[in-house]
N, C-alpha and C positions, 0 to 999 in steps of 0.2 A: 504494500500500500504506500502510495506517495503522499507524504504528509508535510505540511508547511506550518511554520509559526510566523504569524504577522504581529510584530510588536510595534504599537503606535505610541509615540511619545513626542514631547515638544522640548525636552531638555536632556542633555547628556550625550548627544550624538554630534550635532554641529555647534554645541555650546555645552557648558556645564557650570551651573551657578546655584544649584540647590539639591535637596535630598532626592528629588525625582531624577535629577541628572546622575546622581551617584548610583541610584538603582540601575539606570541604563548602563553605566560603566561596569557595574557588577555583572550584569547580564553578558556584556561583551567579554569579560574575563572568563566566564563559564564557557562561552562559545569558542574561545581561543585556547587558553591554557588547559582547560579541563573538559574538552570535547569528548574524548574517549571515555572518561569517567562518567560523564553525563549520559551519553548514548548507550553505555552498557546497561543503564537502568531503563531508559526511555525507548530505545530503538532509534534508528536514524530518522531525521526530519530535516527540512530545509528552512533556514532562518531568513526572514525578511524584516527590515525595520522601516516603518513609515514615519516621516517627520514633516512638519510644515516646510514648504519649499525654502531652502536656505538662501540667504542673500543679505542685502543691506538691512532688511527689516528684522533679521535675527539678532536678538540682543546677545552680546558677548560672543559674536560669531568667530569660530576658530576653524578655518578651512582645513588645517592639518589634522584636527580632531575628527572632522567629518571623513577625511581620506582614510585615517586609521580605522575608523568604524567600518567603512566600506570594504577595506581589505579583509577584516575579520569575517564578515558575512559572505563576501564573494568566495572566500576560500572554502566555505561550506556549501557552495552552490546557490546561495541566495543573493540579496542585494539591498541597497538603500532605495526606498521609494519616496520621492518628493511629492508632497500633496499641495496642489494649488489652492490659494486662498487670497482674499483681498488684503494685500499687505499695507494698504493705505488706511484700513480700518483699525480700530482699537482691538488688539489681540484678545484682551480679557473681556470679551463681550459675547453674548449668546449668538450673535450673527456670525462671528468668526468660528465659534465652536461648532455651529451647525455645518458650516462649509467644511471644516476639517473632519467632522464625523462622517459626513456624506462621502467625502473623498476617501476616507479609510474604508468605508463600506464598499465603494467601487473597487478599491485595491483588493479587498478580500474576494470579491466576485471574480475579478480577473485571475487571481491565484486559483480559485476553485475550478476554473476551466482547465487547468493543467495539473491539478493535484486531486487526490481522492478525498482529502479532508484538510481544512484550514482551521487552525486554532488562533483566534485573535485575542491579544491582550491589549485592551484600550485603556491607556494610562490617564487617569485623572479627568478633571472637568472638561478640558478641550475635546476629549474623545468620548465623553460619557454618552453621547447620542448615537454612537456607532450601532448599537443593538437596534434602536428605533429605525435608523436608516436602512438596515438590512431587512427588517420586518416590513418596511414599506414596499419592497420589491422582491418578494419571495420567489417569483417565477424565475428570476435570474440565477437562482441557486440550484436549479435542476441538474447542472453539470457536476456538482460536488457538494460535500457537506461543510458547514461552517459552525463552529462553536465560538461564542463571544464571552469574554471575561471582562467585566467593567471593573477596573482597578482604581477606585477612588482613594485618594490619600487625605481627603478632608471634605467638609461640606460647608455650606453657607452658615450653618448653625454654630460651628465650633471654631471659628477663626478669630475670635477675640475682638471683633469690631463692635461698634455700638449696637448694631442690629443686623440681621441677615439681609443681604442684598436681594430684593424681590425678584429681579430678573434671573439671578443665579439660582435662587431657590426654585423658581418655576422650571428652569432648565434641568435641575437635578431631579425634581419630582417626575417630570415627563420622562427623563432618561431611565430612572429606576422603575417606572411603570412598565417598561418593556421587558423586565426580567420575567423569564418563563422558560419554556422548553427551548434550549439552544442559547439562551442569554443568561449568564450567571453574574454574580457579584463576588469580588475578591475578599477573602477573609485575610485582611492585612494584619490585624491584631485584635485582641479581646475588646478593647475600648471601642474601636471604630465599628466592629461588627455589631456590638450591642447597640451602638448609637443608630446605625442604619436600620436595625430591626425596630427600635422604639420610635424613631422620628420619621422614618420613611416607609415602614411597614414591609420591609424585605423579609421574606420568610426564611427560616433557618435552613431549610433544605436547598435553597438557591445559592448558598455560599460555597465557594471552592477555595481551598487554601492557596494563598499567594503571600507568603510571609515576607516581611521586610528582611532583606538578606545582605550579607557581606561575603566577599570571596576571601576566605581566611588565608589563602595562599598569595594574595595580591601583594606585590612589593611595597605599595604605598600604605599598607596596613601593618607592616612590620615595625617594631620599635626602631627608632633612629639611634645611632651611636652618640655618645656624649660629645665627642669632638665635632661631629657633623651638626648636632643640635646647637652647639655654641656658635658655630659659623653661620648657621641660618638665622639665629636670633640676632646676631650682630649685623647681618646684612639687612635685616628689617628694622634696625635701630631699637631693639628691645633691650632695656637695661636689666641687669641681673643683680642689682645691689639691694633689692628688697623682694619680698614674696610677690608672686604674680597671680592674678586672677584673670583667666582668659574666657572669652566667649566667641562663638562662631555662629553667624546667621546672615540673613539677607536683609535688605532695607525694606522691611515690612513691619508696621506697628505690632503685628501679632507676635513677632519675635521678642518683644519686650526689652530691647537694648536700653531704652530710656529708663525702664524700671531698675535695671542693673546699675546704671550710672547714678541714679538717685540713691540706691541702697549702699553704694560705695562711699557716699559722702562722709559718713561717720568713720570710715576706715581709710581715709585719704592718707594718713600717716603710716599706715600699716601695709599697704599693698599698691602694686602698679597694675593698672588695667591694660590688657591687650585685647582689643576688639577687632576681630576679623569680620568686616561687614561688607557683604557683596551687594553692590547696587544693581538695580534693574537696568539702569544705564548711567552714563557719566554725569547726567544732570539731576540725579535724584536729590531732592531737597532735604531728605532725612539725614544725609551725611553732614551737611552744614548744621542741622539742628543738633545732631549728636556732638559735634565739635563745640558748639556754643554751650551745650549742657555740661560737657566735661570741664570747660573753662569756668562756668558758673559754680561748679562744685569744687573747683580747685584741685582736680584729680591729677595724679601722675598717670599718664595714659599714652598708649600707642594705638592709633586708629589706622587699620590697614584696609583700604577700600577696594579690595580685589580678591578674586578667588585664588586660593593657594592651598596646596596639600602639604607642602614642605613645612610651613610655619606651624600648623597644628601638631604635626608629628614632632617637630622640634620642641615645642612648648611642653608636650607630654613627657619628653625625655629630660627636661631641665629640672634639676633639684629645686630651683626657685619657684616652680609652678605648683601651687597648692590646690587649685580648684579650677574646673571648667564649668562655668555657670550657663544654665539653659533657662533663662527667665521668661519663657514663652507665656503668652496669654491664652494660648490654645494650641495643642499639638497632638495629633493622632498617634504617631510613633516616630520619634526623632532618630536620625542616623547618629548624631553626635555622641550620645551615651555609649553606644556600642563601639563606635570607632575609637573613642578615647580609651575604652576598656582594652582594646587590642594594642594601641600605642603605648599604654602605661601598664602593660601586663606585669612588669617586673618591679612595680612601685613607682608612683608618680602622683599626678593630681587626681582628686576625687571629683565626681560629677555632682553638681548641686542643681536640683530641679524642683519645680512646683509639684505639690501633691494633688495632681489633677490629670485627667485624660490618660494618654498612653504612658506617661512617665511612671504611673503606678505599676505597670507591668514590666518596666525596664529597670526601675530602681527599688531595691529593698532597703528601706531606710535604716541606716546604721550598718548595713552589711555590704551592700554594693554601691552605696552613695548616700547622699543626704537629701531628704525631701523637706520642703517647708510649706506652710499654709499660705497660699497666695492671697487669701482674704484677710490675713492678720497684719496690721501695720507693724513694720520693723522685722517681719519674719525672714525676709531675704537677707537683711543685714545680719541677723542672728545666725542664719545658716552659713553665711560666708565667714563669719567670725569663728564658728565651730570648725570649719574647714581649715582656717588659718591656725587654729589651736591644736589640731591633731598632731601627735608626735609621729615620727617617721615609721615606727612599727605599726601604728594604727592605720596609717595611710596605705602601707604595704598590704595589710590584711584586707582592706577594702578593695584595693586594686586587684589582688589575687581573686577574690570572690567575683568581682565584676567581670574579669576575663573569663572565668569558668562559665559564668552565666551567658555571656555574649557568644562564646565559641560553641556552646552546646545548642543554642537555639537558632543561630543565624547563618549557618553555612549555605551558600547559594546552591550547591549541587543537589543535596537531598531536598531542599525546599523547592527549587525549580522542577526537579524531577517529579515531585508529588503533584505539582500543578499540571505539568504536561501529560501525565498519565490520566488526568481527568478531562482535559480539553482536546487531546488527540487520541483517537481510538487506536488500539493495537492493530497489527497487520491483519489479523484475522477477523476484526470486527467490521460490520457495515458502517458506512459513514452516517453521521447524524446530521439532520438538516433542520434549519429553522423553518417551521411550518408557515 
């Protein structure tokens, strides 16, 4: 049976600026370095990746990254599929999402013409309408079977803004209404799955595991040597004369960088803040807002306004780094706690996060990190103080436990294999079709 995987994403292939991008990079690692290990479980399949047509409208566009991704999938017989959309329109709008979802459905139909079955993983809000788009033209699927997995990483309800955006909420509700035979929803993690069940009425039997994963063998997830870490920190201008509190996020109010800056005010004489804050584009006004806030709080701080893998790895290897803070206002399942656990596996900073949402399944308070009550004034400051006060032996115990937890639950090969075994039939099974 000729089987194809169509992975639809907007980040991580021609750019890489967020956690969804990191998931795409993790997938590429499995398709390249661990192909034999993966297909020994799943059987052979042909991988394709669909992305919004790359070009000037692509934020943080990296042609070299796109070329590298293309090399990986073409080596397995697949390819990169660019999806046309109105690049003059606002990307984060239902109009563009509808265009991308319909284009992804068209790509699936084309693949179904030359494969016995196509498994589609439609990543997050821009591709949430892929199931609906396929259901609108079932006759086109007569040549082959298609199974769709809607992989949402968040919803309008849980992004920490003053209220759900009505247009996004309507898009999500319509997209999830398509869930049925042939269209499934990804079980990303316990919190999000419970939320989709309670707030959107998705039935338990419609979920398929698609766990947030890491490639445990990836070079950029290995601990950095002390000498290299010192060199990287120096290159970014990070002082090492006082304890460091680090944070990693994008310029979105939901990431709570402003909350962390405020919380560090009382600790200005005890710690240096290193904030790696990735802007949506170079004109993002939040960067200047953070700079003004840092100055107003009189903090010692290094603000790094670009995506970097080297600096987080380096910070996790520096003895001066005591904590990596995740002050998010809402988060389904963050990459940072698991990545820090791998980088700091031999002892390093502990992760500090709010006692909400997906952090509760990532951090066991006092054992694998520190949780704080986000509704209690001063709680984040108190949690950071506790991290600063930990002795080296206590930090090492927490780092050891965090590493064991992350490595046991998040390896890409078994996680991806369990998903593919659900959305791609085995060689002897008849193809499943969307009715």
